[in-house]
PyMOL Python script that loads the backbone (N, CA, C, O; Angstrom):
from pymol import cmd

cmd.read_pdbstr("""\
ATOM      1  N   MET A   1      93.274  87.927  53.961  1.00  0.00           N
ATOM      2  CA  MET A   1      92.815  86.565  54.215  1.00  0.00           C
ATOM      3  C   MET A   1      91.638  86.252  53.275  1.00  0.00           C
ATOM      4  O   MET A   1      91.546  85.144  52.746  1.00  0.00           O
ATOM      5  N   ILE A   2      90.761  87.206  53.073  1.00  0.00           N
ATOM      6  CA  ILE A   2      89.591  87.018  52.244  1.00  0.00           C
ATOM      7  C   ILE A   2      90.020  86.740  50.771  1.00  0.00           C
ATOM      8  O   ILE A   2      89.462  85.872  50.100  1.00  0.00           O
ATOM      9  N   THR A   3      90.986  87.477  50.321  1.00  0.00           N
ATOM     10  CA  THR A   3      91.430  87.269  48.897  1.00  0.00           C
ATOM     11  C   THR A   3      92.104  85.918  48.767  1.00  0.00           C
ATOM     12  O   THR A   3      91.978  85.280  47.722  1.00  0.00           O
ATOM     13  N   ALA A   4      92.809  85.459  49.780  1.00  0.00           N
ATOM     14  CA  ALA A   4      93.462  84.168  49.712  1.00  0.00           C
ATOM     15  C   ALA A   4      92.394  83.066  49.708  1.00  0.00           C
ATOM     16  O   ALA A   4      92.546  82.089  48.975  1.00  0.00           O
ATOM     17  N   LEU A   5      91.324  83.187  50.499  1.00  0.00           N
ATOM     18  CA  LEU A   5      90.290  82.171  50.453  1.00  0.00           C
ATOM     19  C   LEU A   5      89.506  82.209  49.112  1.00  0.00           C
ATOM     20  O   LEU A   5      89.099  81.182  48.569  1.00  0.00           O
ATOM     21  N   ALA A   6      89.326  83.423  48.627  1.00  0.00           N
ATOM     22  CA  ALA A   6      88.684  83.560  47.315  1.00  0.00           C
ATOM     23  C   ALA A   6      89.535  82.890  46.229  1.00  0.00           C
ATOM     24  O   ALA A   6      88.997  82.226  45.343  1.00  0.00           O
ATOM     25  N   ALA A   7      90.806  83.054  46.291  1.00  0.00           N
ATOM     26  CA  ALA A   7      91.728  82.430  45.279  1.00  0.00           C
ATOM     27  C   ALA A   7      91.642  80.897  45.420  1.00  0.00           C
ATOM     28  O   ALA A   7      91.671  80.181  44.419  1.00  0.00           O
ATOM     29  N   CYS A   8      91.541  80.418  46.619  1.00  0.00           N
ATOM     30  CA  CYS A   8      91.409  78.937  46.803  1.00  0.00           C
ATOM     31  C   CYS A   8      90.062  78.458  46.268  1.00  0.00           C
ATOM     32  O   CYS A   8      89.979  77.376  45.686  1.00  0.00           O
ATOM     33  N   GLY A   9      88.988  79.265  46.461  1.00  0.00           N
ATOM     34  CA  GLY A   9      87.726  78.913  45.889  1.00  0.00           C
ATOM     35  C   GLY A   9      87.686  78.883  44.378  1.00  0.00           C
ATOM     36  O   GLY A   9      86.982  78.070  43.779  1.00  0.00           O
ATOM     37  N   GLN A  10      88.446  79.775  43.768  1.00  0.00           N
ATOM     38  CA  GLN A  10      88.525  79.804  42.338  1.00  0.00           C
ATOM     39  C   GLN A  10      89.329  78.666  41.764  1.00  0.00           C
ATOM     40  O   GLN A  10      89.243  78.376  40.570  1.00  0.00           O
ATOM     41  N   ARG A  11      90.130  78.001  42.628  1.00  0.00           N
ATOM     42  CA  ARG A  11      90.928  76.868  42.229  1.00  0.00           C
ATOM     43  C   ARG A  11      90.573  75.681  43.110  1.00  0.00           C
ATOM     44  O   ARG A  11      91.443  74.902  43.499  1.00  0.00           O
ATOM     45  N   SER A  12      89.319  75.551  43.415  1.00  0.00           N
ATOM     46  CA  SER A  12      88.875  74.543  44.387  1.00  0.00           C
ATOM     47  C   SER A  12      89.171  73.107  44.035  1.00  0.00           C
ATOM     48  O   SER A  12      89.495  72.308  44.914  1.00  0.00           O
ATOM     49  N   MET A  13      89.069  72.769  42.787  1.00  0.00           N
ATOM     50  CA  MET A  13      89.377  71.373  42.344  1.00  0.00           C
ATOM     51  C   MET A  13      90.898  71.074  42.550  1.00  0.00           C
ATOM     52  O   MET A  13      91.272  70.007  43.036  1.00  0.00           O
ATOM     53  N   THR A  14      91.720  72.017  42.177  1.00  0.00           N
ATOM     54  CA  THR A  14      93.157  71.827  42.361  1.00  0.00           C
ATOM     55  C   THR A  14      93.481  71.743  43.821  1.00  0.00           C
ATOM     56  O   THR A  14      94.263  70.870  44.199  1.00  0.00           O
ATOM     57  N   CYS A  15      92.943  72.581  44.672  1.00  0.00           N
ATOM     58  CA  CYS A  15      93.170  72.550  46.104  1.00  0.00           C
ATOM     59  C   CYS A  15      92.725  71.232  46.702  1.00  0.00           C
ATOM     60  O   CYS A  15      93.425  70.639  47.524  1.00  0.00           O
ATOM     61  N   TYR A  16      91.547  70.777  46.281  1.00  0.00           N
ATOM     62  CA  TYR A  16      91.012  69.549  46.837  1.00  0.00           C
ATOM     63  C   TYR A  16      91.902  68.346  46.429  1.00  0.00           C
ATOM     64  O   TYR A  16      92.200  67.481  47.254  1.00  0.00           O
ATOM     65  N   LEU A  17      92.306  68.309  45.186  1.00  0.00           N
ATOM     66  CA  LEU A  17      93.142  67.215  44.737  1.00  0.00           C
ATOM     67  C   LEU A  17      94.547  67.242  45.407  1.00  0.00           C
ATOM     68  O   LEU A  17      95.106  66.197  45.738  1.00  0.00           O
ATOM     69  N   LEU A  18      95.075  68.418  45.588  1.00  0.00           N
ATOM     70  CA  LEU A  18      96.377  68.565  46.261  1.00  0.00           C
ATOM     71  C   LEU A  18      96.271  68.059  47.709  1.00  0.00           C
ATOM     72  O   LEU A  18      97.135  67.315  48.174  1.00  0.00           O
ATOM     73  N   LEU A  19      95.218  68.462  48.409  1.00  0.00           N
ATOM     74  CA  LEU A  19      95.039  67.924  49.776  1.00  0.00           C
ATOM     75  C   LEU A  19      94.933  66.409  49.762  1.00  0.00           C
ATOM     76  O   LEU A  19      95.561  65.741  50.583  1.00  0.00           O
ATOM     77  N   SER A  20      94.173  65.872  48.872  1.00  0.00           N
ATOM     78  CA  SER A  20      93.952  64.438  48.818  1.00  0.00           C
ATOM     79  C   SER A  20      95.302  63.715  48.522  1.00  0.00           C
ATOM     80  O   SER A  20      95.607  62.696  49.142  1.00  0.00           O
ATOM     81  N   VAL A  21      96.064  64.233  47.611  1.00  0.00           N
ATOM     82  CA  VAL A  21      97.362  63.583  47.267  1.00  0.00           C
ATOM     83  C   VAL A  21      98.294  63.633  48.507  1.00  0.00           C
ATOM     84  O   VAL A  21      98.939  62.644  48.857  1.00  0.00           O
ATOM     85  N   VAL A  22      98.338  64.777  49.132  1.00  0.00           N
ATOM     86  CA  VAL A  22      99.233  64.875  50.314  1.00  0.00           C
ATOM     87  C   VAL A  22      98.793  63.880  51.411  1.00  0.00           C
ATOM     88  O   VAL A  22      99.634  63.193  51.991  1.00  0.00           O
ATOM     89  N   PHE A  23      97.472  63.802  51.698  1.00  0.00           N
ATOM     90  CA  PHE A  23      96.991  62.938  52.722  1.00  0.00           C
ATOM     91  C   PHE A  23      97.209  61.470  52.399  1.00  0.00           C
ATOM     92  O   PHE A  23      97.543  60.678  53.280  1.00  0.00           O
ATOM     93  N   VAL A  24      97.023  61.109  51.152  1.00  0.00           N
ATOM     94  CA  VAL A  24      97.309  59.691  50.760  1.00  0.00           C
ATOM     95  C   VAL A  24      98.743  59.436  50.807  1.00  0.00           C
ATOM     96  O   VAL A  24      99.137  58.371  51.282  1.00  0.00           O
ATOM     97  N   ALA A  25      99.604  60.348  50.341  1.00  0.00           N
ATOM     98  CA  ALA A  25     101.005  60.138  50.337  1.00  0.00           C
ATOM     99  C   ALA A  25     101.590  60.028  51.746  1.00  0.00           C
ATOM    100  O   ALA A  25     102.557  59.296  51.961  1.00  0.00           O
ATOM    101  N   VAL A  26     101.026  60.727  52.673  1.00  0.00           N
ATOM    102  CA  VAL A  26     101.580  60.728  54.057  1.00  0.00           C
ATOM    103  C   VAL A  26     100.898  59.734  54.939  1.00  0.00           C
ATOM    104  O   VAL A  26     101.574  59.068  55.722  1.00  0.00           O
ATOM    105  N   LEU A  27      99.587  59.589  54.863  1.00  0.00           N
ATOM    106  CA  LEU A  27      98.850  58.826  55.828  1.00  0.00           C
ATOM    107  C   LEU A  27      98.502  57.373  55.423  1.00  0.00           C
ATOM    108  O   LEU A  27      98.450  56.503  56.292  1.00  0.00           O
ATOM    109  N   ALA A  28      98.275  57.107  54.197  1.00  0.00           N
ATOM    110  CA  ALA A  28      97.811  55.779  53.759  1.00  0.00           C
ATOM    111  C   ALA A  28      98.884  54.739  53.962  1.00  0.00           C
ATOM    112  O   ALA A  28     100.078  55.032  53.913  1.00  0.00           O
ATOM    113  N   ALA A  29      98.442  53.529  54.189  1.00  0.00           N
ATOM    114  CA  ALA A  29      99.348  52.443  54.436  1.00  0.00           C
ATOM    115  C   ALA A  29     100.243  52.150  53.197  1.00  0.00           C
ATOM    116  O   ALA A  29     101.392  51.740  53.359  1.00  0.00           O
ATOM    117  N   TYR A  30      99.741  52.352  52.013  1.00  0.00           N
ATOM    118  CA  TYR A  30     100.546  52.176  50.789  1.00  0.00           C
ATOM    119  C   TYR A  30     101.317  53.409  50.403  1.00  0.00           C
ATOM    120  O   TYR A  30     102.035  53.399  49.403  1.00  0.00           O
ATOM    121  N   GLY A  31     101.188  54.479  51.174  1.00  0.00           N
ATOM    122  CA  GLY A  31     101.984  55.702  51.003  1.00  0.00           C
ATOM    123  C   GLY A  31     103.053  55.742  52.090  1.00  0.00           C
ATOM    124  O   GLY A  31     103.870  54.831  52.228  1.00  0.00           O
ATOM    125  N   GLY A  32     103.018  56.806  52.838  1.00  0.00           N
ATOM    126  CA  GLY A  32     103.963  56.986  53.941  1.00  0.00           C
ATOM    127  C   GLY A  32     103.687  56.124  55.130  1.00  0.00           C
ATOM    128  O   GLY A  32     104.592  55.827  55.909  1.00  0.00           O
ATOM    129  N   GLY A  33     102.425  55.704  55.289  1.00  0.00           N
ATOM    130  CA  GLY A  33     102.040  54.878  56.325  1.00  0.00           C
ATOM    131  C   GLY A  33     102.009  55.489  57.734  1.00  0.00           C
ATOM    132  O   GLY A  33     102.027  54.774  58.736  1.00  0.00           O
ATOM    133  N   LEU A  34     101.962  56.795  57.786  1.00  0.00           N
ATOM    134  CA  LEU A  34     101.975  57.434  59.072  1.00  0.00           C
ATOM    135  C   LEU A  34     100.585  57.556  59.734  1.00  0.00           C
ATOM    136  O   LEU A  34     100.471  58.027  60.865  1.00  0.00           O
ATOM    137  N   GLY A  35      99.577  57.141  59.041  1.00  0.00           N
ATOM    138  CA  GLY A  35      98.238  57.223  59.590  1.00  0.00           C
ATOM    139  C   GLY A  35      98.061  56.351  60.808  1.00  0.00           C
ATOM    140  O   GLY A  35      97.279  56.700  61.693  1.00  0.00           O
ATOM    141  N   ASN A  36      98.747  55.241  60.892  1.00  0.00           N
ATOM    142  CA  ASN A  36      98.657  54.338  62.071  1.00  0.00           C
ATOM    143  C   ASN A  36      99.570  54.842  63.192  1.00  0.00           C
ATOM    144  O   ASN A  36      99.361  54.495  64.354  1.00  0.00           O
ATOM    145  N   ARG A  37     100.541  55.624  62.874  1.00  0.00           N
ATOM    146  CA  ARG A  37     101.472  56.117  63.932  1.00  0.00           C
ATOM    147  C   ARG A  37     101.020  57.489  64.502  1.00  0.00           C
ATOM    148  O   ARG A  37     101.298  57.776  65.667  1.00  0.00           O
ATOM    149  N   PHE A  38     100.349  58.314  63.731  1.00  0.00           N
ATOM    150  CA  PHE A  38      99.937  59.581  64.234  1.00  0.00           C
ATOM    151  C   PHE A  38      98.647  59.499  65.012  1.00  0.00           C
ATOM    152  O   PHE A  38      97.766  58.693  64.712  1.00  0.00           O
ATOM    153  N   GLY A  39      98.553  60.340  66.007  1.00  0.00           N
ATOM    154  CA  GLY A  39      97.296  60.470  66.783  1.00  0.00           C
ATOM    155  C   GLY A  39      96.461  61.516  66.135  1.00  0.00           C
ATOM    156  O   GLY A  39      96.803  62.077  65.094  1.00  0.00           O
ATOM    157  N   LEU A  40      95.301  61.778  66.807  1.00  0.00           N
ATOM    158  CA  LEU A  40      94.374  62.758  66.290  1.00  0.00           C
ATOM    159  C   LEU A  40      94.937  64.159  66.236  1.00  0.00           C
ATOM    160  O   LEU A  40      94.668  64.894  65.285  1.00  0.00           O
ATOM    161  N   ALA A  41      95.700  64.540  67.215  1.00  0.00           N
ATOM    162  CA  ALA A  41      96.290  65.869  67.236  1.00  0.00           C
ATOM    163  C   ALA A  41      97.323  66.082  66.140  1.00  0.00           C
ATOM    164  O   ALA A  41      97.392  67.159  65.546  1.00  0.00           O
ATOM    165  N   GLU A  42      98.132  65.051  65.869  1.00  0.00           N
ATOM    166  CA  GLU A  42      99.108  65.177  64.806  1.00  0.00           C
ATOM    167  C   GLU A  42      98.429  65.206  63.423  1.00  0.00           C
ATOM    168  O   GLU A  42      98.859  65.943  62.536  1.00  0.00           O
ATOM    169  N   ILE A  43      97.406  64.431  63.253  1.00  0.00           N
ATOM    170  CA  ILE A  43      96.681  64.478  61.977  1.00  0.00           C
ATOM    171  C   ILE A  43      95.989  65.839  61.786  1.00  0.00           C
ATOM    172  O   ILE A  43      95.989  66.382  60.682  1.00  0.00           O
ATOM    173  N   ALA A  44      95.411  66.379  62.842  1.00  0.00           N
ATOM    174  CA  ALA A  44      94.781  67.687  62.749  1.00  0.00           C
ATOM    175  C   ALA A  44      95.823  68.806  62.420  1.00  0.00           C
ATOM    176  O   ALA A  44      95.521  69.720  61.653  1.00  0.00           O
ATOM    177  N   MET A  45      97.024  68.727  62.995  1.00  0.00           N
ATOM    178  CA  MET A  45      98.074  69.680  62.711  1.00  0.00           C
ATOM    179  C   MET A  45      98.515  69.530  61.238  1.00  0.00           C
ATOM    180  O   MET A  45      98.729  70.519  60.537  1.00  0.00           O
ATOM    181  N   LEU A  46      98.645  68.249  60.785  1.00  0.00           N
ATOM    182  CA  LEU A  46      99.030  68.074  59.389  1.00  0.00           C
ATOM    183  C   LEU A  46      97.975  68.626  58.436  1.00  0.00           C
ATOM    184  O   LEU A  46      98.288  69.276  57.439  1.00  0.00           O
ATOM    185  N   ALA A  47      96.722  68.349  58.772  1.00  0.00           N
ATOM    186  CA  ALA A  47      95.614  68.854  57.925  1.00  0.00           C
ATOM    187  C   ALA A  47      95.608  70.368  57.921  1.00  0.00           C
ATOM    188  O   ALA A  47      95.447  70.960  56.854  1.00  0.00           O
ATOM    189  N   THR A  48      95.769  71.009  59.027  1.00  0.00           N
ATOM    190  CA  THR A  48      95.744  72.459  59.117  1.00  0.00           C
ATOM    191  C   THR A  48      96.933  73.055  58.382  1.00  0.00           C
ATOM    192  O   THR A  48      96.758  74.037  57.660  1.00  0.00           O
ATOM    193  N   ALA A  49      98.132  72.509  58.530  1.00  0.00           N
ATOM    194  CA  ALA A  49      99.301  73.027  57.821  1.00  0.00           C
ATOM    195  C   ALA A  49      99.162  72.816  56.321  1.00  0.00           C
ATOM    196  O   ALA A  49      99.545  73.680  55.532  1.00  0.00           O
ATOM    197  N   THR A  50      98.621  71.680  55.930  1.00  0.00           N
ATOM    198  CA  THR A  50      98.467  71.435  54.457  1.00  0.00           C
ATOM    199  C   THR A  50      97.424  72.421  53.902  1.00  0.00           C
ATOM    200  O   THR A  50      97.594  72.965  52.811  1.00  0.00           O
ATOM    201  N   TRP A  51      96.379  72.635  54.644  1.00  0.00           N
ATOM    202  CA  TRP A  51      95.339  73.551  54.133  1.00  0.00           C
ATOM    203  C   TRP A  51      95.879  74.990  54.028  1.00  0.00           C
ATOM    204  O   TRP A  51      95.621  75.682  53.043  1.00  0.00           O
ATOM    205  N   VAL A  52      96.598  75.416  55.009  1.00  0.00           N
ATOM    206  CA  VAL A  52      97.188  76.830  54.992  1.00  0.00           C
ATOM    207  C   VAL A  52      98.129  76.892  53.791  1.00  0.00           C
ATOM    208  O   VAL A  52      98.040  77.842  53.013  1.00  0.00           O
ATOM    209  N   LEU A  53      99.019  75.931  53.608  1.00  0.00           N
ATOM    210  CA  LEU A  53      99.927  75.929  52.441  1.00  0.00           C
ATOM    211  C   LEU A  53      99.196  75.977  51.141  1.00  0.00           C
ATOM    212  O   LEU A  53      99.608  76.673  50.213  1.00  0.00           O
ATOM    213  N   THR A  54      98.091  75.232  51.058  1.00  0.00           N
ATOM    214  CA  THR A  54      97.291  75.182  49.883  1.00  0.00           C
ATOM    215  C   THR A  54      96.664  76.469  49.518  1.00  0.00           C
ATOM    216  O   THR A  54      96.639  76.877  48.357  1.00  0.00           O
ATOM    217  N   VAL A  55      96.113  77.158  50.609  1.00  0.00           N
ATOM    218  CA  VAL A  55      95.553  78.470  50.418  1.00  0.00           C
ATOM    219  C   VAL A  55      96.608  79.482  49.952  1.00  0.00           C
ATOM    220  O   VAL A  55      96.358  80.279  49.047  1.00  0.00           O
ATOM    221  N   LEU A  56      97.787  79.440  50.580  1.00  0.00           N
ATOM    222  CA  LEU A  56      98.891  80.338  50.161  1.00  0.00           C
ATOM    223  C   LEU A  56      99.327  80.082  48.739  1.00  0.00           C
ATOM    224  O   LEU A  56      99.610  81.027  48.002  1.00  0.00           O
ATOM    225  N   LEU A  57      99.390  78.815  48.333  1.00  0.00           N
ATOM    226  CA  LEU A  57      99.713  78.471  46.958  1.00  0.00           C
ATOM    227  C   LEU A  57      98.661  79.016  45.987  1.00  0.00           C
ATOM    228  O   LEU A  57      98.995  79.561  44.935  1.00  0.00           O
ATOM    229  N   ALA A  58      97.396  78.860  46.354  1.00  0.00           N
ATOM    230  CA  ALA A  58      96.314  79.383  45.502  1.00  0.00           C
ATOM    231  C   ALA A  58      96.399  80.955  45.358  1.00  0.00           C
ATOM    232  O   ALA A  58      96.141  81.523  44.297  1.00  0.00           O
ATOM    233  N   GLN A  59      96.766  81.582  46.462  1.00  0.00           N
ATOM    234  CA  GLN A  59      96.921  83.025  46.422  1.00  0.00           C
ATOM    235  C   GLN A  59      98.083  83.441  45.535  1.00  0.00           C
ATOM    236  O   GLN A  59      97.976  84.402  44.773  1.00  0.00           O
ATOM    237  N   ALA A  60      99.197  82.716  45.634  1.00  0.00           N
ATOM    238  CA  ALA A  60     100.302  83.019  44.781  1.00  0.00           C
ATOM    239  C   ALA A  60      99.981  82.787  43.329  1.00  0.00           C
ATOM    240  O   ALA A  60     100.414  83.558  42.472  1.00  0.00           O
ATOM    241  N   MET A  61      99.237  81.750  43.028  1.00  0.00           N
ATOM    242  CA  MET A  61      98.785  81.488  41.641  1.00  0.00           C
ATOM    243  C   MET A  61      97.862  82.599  41.183  1.00  0.00           C
ATOM    244  O   MET A  61      97.937  83.011  40.026  1.00  0.00           O
ATOM    245  N   SER A  62      97.012  83.088  42.032  1.00  0.00           N
ATOM    246  CA  SER A  62      96.084  84.166  41.662  1.00  0.00           C
ATOM    247  C   SER A  62      96.859  85.446  41.374  1.00  0.00           C
ATOM    248  O   SER A  62      96.540  86.136  40.406  1.00  0.00           O
ATOM    249  N   ARG A  63      97.841  85.780  42.158  1.00  0.00           N
ATOM    250  CA  ARG A  63      98.628  87.010  41.935  1.00  0.00           C
ATOM    251  C   ARG A  63      99.382  86.936  40.606  1.00  0.00           C
ATOM    252  O   ARG A  63      99.628  87.968  39.983  1.00  0.00           O
ATOM    253  N   ARG A  64      99.733  85.789  40.185  1.00  0.00           N
ATOM    254  CA  ARG A  64     100.468  85.669  38.876  1.00  0.00           C
ATOM    255  C   ARG A  64      99.514  85.399  37.749  1.00  0.00           C
ATOM    256  O   ARG A  64      99.948  85.285  36.603  1.00  0.00           O
ATOM    257  N   GLY A  65      98.229  85.291  38.020  1.00  0.00           N
ATOM    258  CA  GLY A  65      97.292  85.140  36.967  1.00  0.00           C
ATOM    259  C   GLY A  65      97.107  83.708  36.418  1.00  0.00           C
ATOM    260  O   GLY A  65      96.557  83.499  35.337  1.00  0.00           O
ATOM    261  N   TYR A  66      97.584  82.747  37.202  1.00  0.00           N
ATOM    262  CA  TYR A  66      97.508  81.358  36.781  1.00  0.00           C
ATOM    263  C   TYR A  66      96.195  80.717  37.261  1.00  0.00           C
ATOM    264  O   TYR A  66      95.745  80.977  38.377  1.00  0.00           O
ATOM    265  N   ARG A  67      95.608  79.907  36.441  1.00  0.00           N
ATOM    266  CA  ARG A  67      94.485  79.055  36.900  1.00  0.00           C
ATOM    267  C   ARG A  67      95.071  77.823  37.499  1.00  0.00           C
ATOM    268  O   ARG A  67      96.253  77.535  37.311  1.00  0.00           O
ATOM    269  N   GLY A  68      94.272  77.093  38.212  1.00  0.00           N
ATOM    270  CA  GLY A  68      94.731  75.788  38.763  1.00  0.00           C
ATOM    271  C   GLY A  68      94.859  74.799  37.691  1.00  0.00           C
ATOM    272  O   GLY A  68      94.076  74.822  36.741  1.00  0.00           O
ATOM    273  N   PRO A  69      95.834  73.897  37.784  1.00  0.00           N
ATOM    274  CA  PRO A  69      96.042  72.901  36.714  1.00  0.00           C
ATOM    275  C   PRO A  69      94.790  71.944  36.498  1.00  0.00           C
ATOM    276  O   PRO A  69      94.494  71.509  35.385  1.00  0.00           O
ATOM    277  N   ALA A  70      94.132  71.674  37.574  1.00  0.00           N
ATOM    278  CA  ALA A  70      92.940  70.776  37.444  1.00  0.00           C
ATOM    279  C   ALA A  70      91.839  71.530  36.693  1.00  0.00           C
ATOM    280  O   ALA A  70      91.142  70.930  35.875  1.00  0.00           O
ATOM    281  N   GLU A  71      91.664  72.843  36.954  1.00  0.00           N
ATOM    282  CA  GLU A  71      90.671  73.623  36.292  1.00  0.00           C
ATOM    283  C   GLU A  71      91.036  73.777  34.812  1.00  0.00           C
ATOM    284  O   GLU A  71      90.162  73.735  33.946  1.00  0.00           O
ATOM    285  N   VAL A  72      92.276  73.948  34.540  1.00  0.00           N
ATOM    286  CA  VAL A  72      92.739  74.080  33.083  1.00  0.00           C
ATOM    287  C   VAL A  72      92.431  72.773  32.342  1.00  0.00           C
ATOM    288  O   VAL A  72      91.892  72.771  31.235  1.00  0.00           O
ATOM    289  N   LEU A  73      92.787  71.688  32.981  1.00  0.00           N
ATOM    290  CA  LEU A  73      92.520  70.346  32.401  1.00  0.00           C
ATOM    291  C   LEU A  73      91.049  70.099  32.143  1.00  0.00           C
ATOM    292  O   LEU A  73      90.657  69.627  31.076  1.00  0.00           O
ATOM    293  N   LEU A  74      90.238  70.429  33.143  1.00  0.00           N
ATOM    294  CA  LEU A  74      88.790  70.238  32.995  1.00  0.00           C
ATOM    295  C   LEU A  74      88.244  71.090  31.874  1.00  0.00           C
ATOM    296  O   LEU A  74      87.450  70.617  31.060  1.00  0.00           O
ATOM    297  N   ARG A  75      88.676  72.385  31.822  1.00  0.00           N
ATOM    298  CA  ARG A  75      88.193  73.255  30.728  1.00  0.00           C
ATOM    299  C   ARG A  75      88.651  72.743  29.339  1.00  0.00           C
ATOM    300  O   ARG A  75      87.904  72.817  28.364  1.00  0.00           O
ATOM    301  N   ARG A  76      89.873  72.232  29.275  1.00  0.00           N
ATOM    302  CA  ARG A  76      90.381  71.716  27.989  1.00  0.00           C
ATOM    303  C   ARG A  76      89.596  70.453  27.542  1.00  0.00           C
ATOM    304  O   ARG A  76      89.297  70.268  26.363  1.00  0.00           O
ATOM    305  N   LEU A  77      89.275  69.586  28.554  1.00  0.00           N
ATOM    306  CA  LEU A  77      88.525  68.359  28.238  1.00  0.00           C
ATOM    307  C   LEU A  77      87.106  68.716  27.878  1.00  0.00           C
ATOM    308  O   LEU A  77      86.487  68.026  27.068  1.00  0.00           O
ATOM    309  N   THR A  78      86.567  69.782  28.459  1.00  0.00           N
ATOM    310  CA  THR A  78      85.159  70.130  28.189  1.00  0.00           C
ATOM    311  C   THR A  78      84.979  70.880  26.911  1.00  0.00           C
ATOM    312  O   THR A  78      84.075  70.585  26.129  1.00  0.00           O
ATOM    313  N   TYR A  79      85.873  71.897  26.676  1.00  0.00           N
ATOM    314  CA  TYR A  79      85.654  72.754  25.481  1.00  0.00           C
ATOM    315  C   TYR A  79      86.695  72.552  24.431  1.00  0.00           C
ATOM    316  O   TYR A  79      86.625  73.219  23.399  1.00  0.00           O
ATOM    317  N   GLY A  80      87.650  71.689  24.607  1.00  0.00           N
ATOM    318  CA  GLY A  80      88.670  71.472  23.595  1.00  0.00           C
ATOM    319  C   GLY A  80      89.797  72.411  23.740  1.00  0.00           C
ATOM    320  O   GLY A  80      89.818  73.211  24.676  1.00  0.00           O
ATOM    321  N   ALA A  81      90.758  72.349  22.839  1.00  0.00           N
ATOM    322  CA  ALA A  81      91.890  73.177  22.890  1.00  0.00           C
ATOM    323  C   ALA A  81      91.523  74.600  22.679  1.00  0.00           C
ATOM    324  O   ALA A  81      90.568  74.858  21.946  1.00  0.00           O
ATOM    325  N   PRO A  82      92.231  75.589  23.284  1.00  0.00           N
ATOM    326  CA  PRO A  82      91.858  76.971  23.062  1.00  0.00           C
ATOM    327  C   PRO A  82      92.155  77.370  21.639  1.00  0.00           C
ATOM    328  O   PRO A  82      93.106  76.879  21.032  1.00  0.00           O
ATOM    329  N   VAL A  83      91.336  78.269  21.103  1.00  0.00           N
ATOM    330  CA  VAL A  83      91.490  78.787  19.788  1.00  0.00           C
ATOM    331  C   VAL A  83      92.624  79.817  19.732  1.00  0.00           C
ATOM    332  O   VAL A  83      92.621  80.804  20.467  1.00  0.00           O
ATOM    333  N   THR A  84      93.597  79.564  18.838  1.00  0.00           N
ATOM    334  CA  THR A  84      94.679  80.527  18.646  1.00  0.00           C
ATOM    335  C   THR A  84      94.485  81.276  17.376  1.00  0.00           C
ATOM    336  O   THR A  84      93.588  80.960  16.594  1.00  0.00           O
ATOM    337  N   ALA A  85      95.299  82.255  17.153  1.00  0.00           N
ATOM    338  CA  ALA A  85      95.184  83.061  15.869  1.00  0.00           C
ATOM    339  C   ALA A  85      95.399  82.200  14.619  1.00  0.00           C
ATOM    340  O   ALA A  85      94.772  82.443  13.587  1.00  0.00           O
ATOM    341  N   SER A  86      96.285  81.189  14.705  1.00  0.00           N
ATOM    342  CA  SER A  86      96.548  80.411  13.533  1.00  0.00           C
ATOM    343  C   SER A  86      95.464  79.437  13.197  1.00  0.00           C
ATOM    344  O   SER A  86      95.403  78.967  12.061  1.00  0.00           O
ATOM    345  N   ARG A  87      94.582  79.100  14.152  1.00  0.00           N
ATOM    346  CA  ARG A  87      93.512  78.173  13.854  1.00  0.00           C
ATOM    347  C   ARG A  87      92.273  78.791  13.329  1.00  0.00           C
ATOM    348  O   ARG A  87      91.349  78.089  12.920  1.00  0.00           O
ATOM    349  N   ARG A  88      92.225  80.139  13.328  1.00  0.00           N
ATOM    350  CA  ARG A  88      91.002  80.810  12.877  1.00  0.00           C
ATOM    351  C   ARG A  88      90.875  80.769  11.429  1.00  0.00           C
ATOM    352  O   ARG A  88      89.902  81.287  10.879  1.00  0.00           O
TER     353      ARG A  88
END
""", "prot")
cmd.dss("prot")
cmd.show_as("cartoon", "prot")
cmd.util.cbc("prot")
cmd.orient("prot")
């Protein structure tokens, strides 16, 4: 469990954005529109299930050695394209 949470922390921007996209897609009026139909218990269950799946996804990415796509994009925008052997 600790390694899964650590993997999520290393991909925190990706996990945060994934949670946000799921919640908007499901709950917002311009998305799925279920926010008005669900009660507090259903929203809490959705949030918990989404968080658990996000942590498991982060752990799977960590085991395969992948960084989160949001972290890769931020690094590329900050430092530019990675240097390859042909560019040296």
